[in-house]
C-alpha positions, 0 to 999 in steps of 0.5 A: 456443537458450536455454529460458526459466527459468519459475522466474524469471519467476513470482518476478518476478511474485509479488515484483511482486504482493507489492509492489502489495499492500504499496503499496496496504496502506500508502496504505489505512492512510495514507488511514485515519489522515488522515480521522481526526485532524481527526475525533478532535480538537475544533474550536478554539472561537472567542471 
C-alpha cells in the first residue's frame, strides 16, 4: 500500500488558501473602488 504524501496535500491546501485570499482581496478592492466613483464626482447640474 502506498503511503500518503503529506507534503503534497499541505501544498495543495496552502495554494487553495492563497488563491482564496487573493480573490477576497481583489473583491474587497473592487468593492472599495466602485462606491467611491460616484461620490468623488459631483452630480451633474440640471437646468
